[in-house]
Every structure is written in C-alpha cells, then in structure tokens.
C-alpha positions in Angstrom: 32.9 14.2 -39.4 33.6 12.5 -42.7 36.6 12.0 -44.9 35.9 11.5 -48.6 38.8 10.2 -50.6 38.9 9.8 -54.4 41.9 7.8 -55.6 41.9 8.4 -59.4 44.3 7.4 -62.2 46.2 10.7 -61.9 45.4 12.4 -58.6 44.3 11.6 -55.1 41.7 14.1 -53.9 40.0 14.3 -50.5 37.4 16.3 -48.6 37.1 16.7 -44.8 33.5 17.7 -44.1 30.4 17.4 -42.0 27.0 16.5 -43.4 26.5 20.0 -44.9 29.8 21.8 -45.3 33.3 21.1 -46.6 35.9 22.0 -43.9 39.0 21.4 -46.0 40.1 19.7 -49.2 43.3 18.9 -51.0 44.9 16.7 -53.6 48.3 15.2 -54.7 49.5 13.5 -57.8 49.2 9.7 -57.4 53.0 9.3 -57.6 53.3 11.6 -54.6 50.9 9.6 -52.4 53.6 9.1 -49.8 53.2 12.8 -49.1 49.6 12.7 -48.1 49.2 14.8 -44.9 46.0 14.3 -42.8 47.4 15.8 -39.6 44.7 18.5 -39.7 42.0 16.0 -39.1 41.2 15.5 -35.5 38.1 13.3 -35.4 36.3 11.1 -37.9 33.0 9.2 -38.0 33.4 7.6 -41.4 36.0 7.4 -44.2 34.5 6.7 -47.7 37.1 5.7 -50.3 36.8 5.4 -54.1 39.7 3.7 -55.8 40.3 3.1 -59.5 44.1 2.8 -59.1 46.4 0.0 -57.8 45.7 -1.6 -54.5 49.1 -0.5 -53.1 47.9 3.2 -53.3 44.7 2.3 -51.3 46.8 0.4 -48.8 49.0 3.4 -48.2 46.0 5.6 -47.7 44.6 3.1 -45.2 47.9 3.1 -43.4 47.7 6.8 -43.0 44.3 6.5 -41.5 45.2 3.7 -39.1 45.4 6.0 -36.0 41.7 6.9 -36.5 39.1 4.8 -34.8 36.6 5.2 -37.6 34.7 3.0 -40.1 36.4 2.8 -43.5 34.0 2.2 -46.4 35.3 1.1 -49.7 32.9 1.9 -52.5 31.7 -0.8 -54.9 29.6 -0.3 -58.0 26.8 -2.7 -57.0 23.2 -1.6 -57.4 21.6 -0.1 -54.3 18.1 1.1 -53.3 18.8 4.5 -55.0 20.5 3.6 -58.2 20.4 0.4 -60.3 23.5 -0.6 -62.2 22.5 -1.9 -65.6 26.1 -3.1 -66.4 26.2 -6.7 -67.5 28.9 -7.3 -64.8 28.4 -4.7 -62.2 31.8 -5.2 -60.7 33.5 -4.0 -63.9 32.0 -0.6 -63.7 34.6 1.9 -62.4 33.5 3.3 -59.1 34.4 6.8 -60.2 31.7 6.6 -62.9 29.3 5.0 -60.4 29.8 7.7 -57.8 29.6 10.5 -60.4 26.2 9.1 -61.5 25.1 8.8 -57.8 26.1 12.5 -57.2 24.2 13.6 -60.3 21.2 11.6 -59.3 21.2 13.0 -55.8 21.2 16.6 -57.1 18.9 16.3 -60.1 16.8 13.2 -59.6 15.9 12.9 -63.3 17.1 11.6 -66.7 20.4 13.1 -67.7 23.8 12.7 -69.4 26.9 12.9 -67.3 30.3 13.7 -68.8 33.3 13.1 -66.6 36.4 14.7 -68.1 39.4 13.1 -66.3 42.2 10.9 -67.4 39.6 9.2 -69.5 36.4 10.9 -70.6 33.2 9.1 -69.9 29.7 10.0 -71.3 27.1 8.2 -69.2 23.3 8.0 -69.1 21.0 8.0 -66.1 17.4 7.1 -66.8 14.2 6.7 -64.7 12.0 3.7 -65.5 8.2 3.5 -65.4 8.3 2.6 -61.7 10.4 5.7 -60.9 13.5 3.7 -60.3 16.8 5.3 -61.4 19.2 3.4 -63.6 22.8 3.8 -64.5 22.2 2.9 -68.2 25.8 2.7 -69.4 27.7 5.0 -71.7 31.0 5.3 -73.5 34.7 5.9 -72.7 37.1 8.1 -74.7 40.8 8.9 -74.2 41.1 12.0 -72.1 42.9 15.1 -73.3 46.3 14.2 -71.7 46.1 10.7 -73.1 45.3 12.0 -76.5 48.2 14.4 -76.4 50.5 11.7 -75.2 49.5 9.3 -78.0 50.2 12.0 -80.6 53.5 12.9 -79.0 54.7 9.3 -78.7 53.5 8.1 -82.1 54.4 11.1 -84.3 57.2 13.6 -84.7 55.1 16.4 -83.1 57.3 18.6 -80.9 54.7 20.9 -79.4 51.7 19.1 -78.0 50.5 21.5 -75.4 46.9 22.7 -75.4 46.3 25.6 -77.7 43.1 27.2 -79.0 40.3 25.2 -80.6 39.6 26.8 -84.0 39.1 25.5 -87.5 41.0 25.9 -89.7 44.0 26.0 -87.3 47.2 27.7 -88.6 49.6 26.0 -86.2 50.2 22.5 -84.9 49.3 23.3 -81.3 45.9 24.6 -82.2 45.3 21.9 -84.8 45.9 19.2 -82.2 43.7 21.0 -79.7 40.9 21.4 -82.2 41.1 17.8 -83.2 40.9 16.5 -79.6 38.1 18.8 -78.4 36.1 18.3 -81.6 36.2 14.6 -81.2 34.9 14.9 -77.6 32.1 17.2 -78.8 31.3 14.9 -81.7 30.9 12.0 -79.3 28.5 14.0 -77.1 26.6 15.2 -80.1 26.2 11.6 -81.3 24.8 10.6 -77.9 22.5 13.6 -77.9 21.0 12.6 -81.3 19.8 9.4 -79.8 18.1 11.0 -76.8 15.5 13.7 -76.1 16.8 17.1 -77.0 15.8 18.6 -73.6 17.9 16.1 -71.6 20.3 17.9 -69.2 24.0 17.4 -69.8 26.4 17.7 -66.8 30.1 18.2 -67.3 32.5 17.5 -64.4 36.1 16.3 -63.8 39.5 17.9 -64.0 39.3 19.0 -67.6 35.7 20.1 -67.5 36.5 23.9 -67.5 39.0 23.5 -70.4 36.5 21.7 -72.5 33.7 24.1 -71.7 35.6 27.3 -72.3 36.8 26.1 -75.7 33.4 24.8 -76.9 31.1 26.4 -79.4 28.4 28.6 -78.0 25.5 26.5 -79.2 27.1 23.5 -77.5 27.6 25.4 -74.3 23.9 26.2 -74.1 23.1 22.6 -73.2 26.0 22.0 -70.8 26.0 22.6 -67.0 29.3 22.6 -65.2 29.1 20.7 -61.9 32.2 20.6 -59.6 32.8 17.7 -57.3 30.0 15.4 -58.4 32.1 12.4 -57.3 32.3 13.9 -53.8 28.5 14.3 -53.8 28.4 10.7 -54.7 30.8 9.6 -52.0 28.8 11.5 -49.4 25.6 10.0 -50.6 27.1 6.5 -50.8 28.4 6.8 -47.3 25.0 7.9 -46.0 23.5 4.7 -47.4 25.9 2.5 -45.5 25.6 1.2 -41.9 26.7 3.6 -39.2 
C-alpha cells in the first residue's frame, strides 16, 4: 500500500492506495495541519511526499508517520529516465509542477501543455525530442484566482471581491473582477498556443480547474481537457521509479 501526500501552498492532500485503486483520500488547509488524521491507515509500503511549503509542515507530516515502518520518499525535481528537466537550475523547479508534468506524461506520452490552476497558475510545456526523450521544457507562472482577488482587495477600495460571472461588458464589480482575472488567464494560454502547433493537447488540472473551465468561452473549452489528480498520478509514477 502507498500513501501519496501533496503539501501545497494552501492545502495538504493525500491518497491512500494500492498500485491500481485509491482506497481513501482527504485534505486539510495547511494551517490545520495539526489535525491530520491517518488512523485509518493500517499498513504502508511507501510514502511519497511532495512539499512546496515550509519544512515545519513536512516535519509534522513525518512525525505523524513515525509509527509506520515504511520508506518515506521526498520528491525532488531532478531529471530521471522518464522525464528530463530542462530548467537551468533543476532544484528551483517546484516539485508540484514537476509531478504534474510526470503525471501528464505517464497518461499521454506526447507533446502537450499542462495548466495547473492552484494558488499560482502554471502553464507548462512537455516536448518529445528526436530521440523520443520527454522533456519538461519550462513554462510560465501567473497569480492564481485567490491571489488576484486578494491583491485587488488589499490594494483598492473594492468591497466585494468574490467570484462572479465572467462576461464582457460586466455591469457589476464582482463580475468585472471575475472577467478580468479569467480573461488574463485565458489570454496567457492563448499566447502560449500561438507559439505552438494548433493540435497540441491542453490539460487543465488543480483546485480552480473546474471554475476556470466552466466560465470559459466555448471555443476555448474545445481544446481543453480536464484532468483531476495529475499530481497524484505523478507521485505514484515517481514512487515507482524509486528503490523498493
């Protein structure tokens, strides 16, 4: 049995699973990490952990796992035999982006764009070279929806910065803010798409993926495929590449 843990900027998520099926899954806000309850887990072979947060959060998770006699694997973003990291300094690539790319590569095995809509929004490219080697070819990072709302709320006199409807022209502040944020995300993706082949698949994943997809224009939706849990696919794939 395997325990996959994704420690993000906002939430800690985990899956308890075997090689084929998810047995259980859950999540908590990072500030509530003291409440992590893993009592339902009875046996473990490997724990694979991705962490983009402070080390104290990872230390607490490890403390909660100390009673298990199992191998704990901390993910790094170094190149491996399946995916080459083209970053100038591989250690500076967030492991969440790396694992999402690995999960996408495991499922599709071809050139594609991966959008991860979380606290930040990343738009990354996976490419296959002439020797059939897969590369994480880099990408871009944008403020996520919550960050964008927070910036507007803290820097202006806006009172209502909840998500509304994306429509132009908008006739109220909530919708105007929503339209601006979502249009900026779509604009960034469109800019990337103009530089790449028009038939390149685009995967959309992450906590805000559904929101972005549902509020998008129909012609934009036609190129997008929603993929839940790509990071967990990457965690499982990464764990399988490590020593037993």
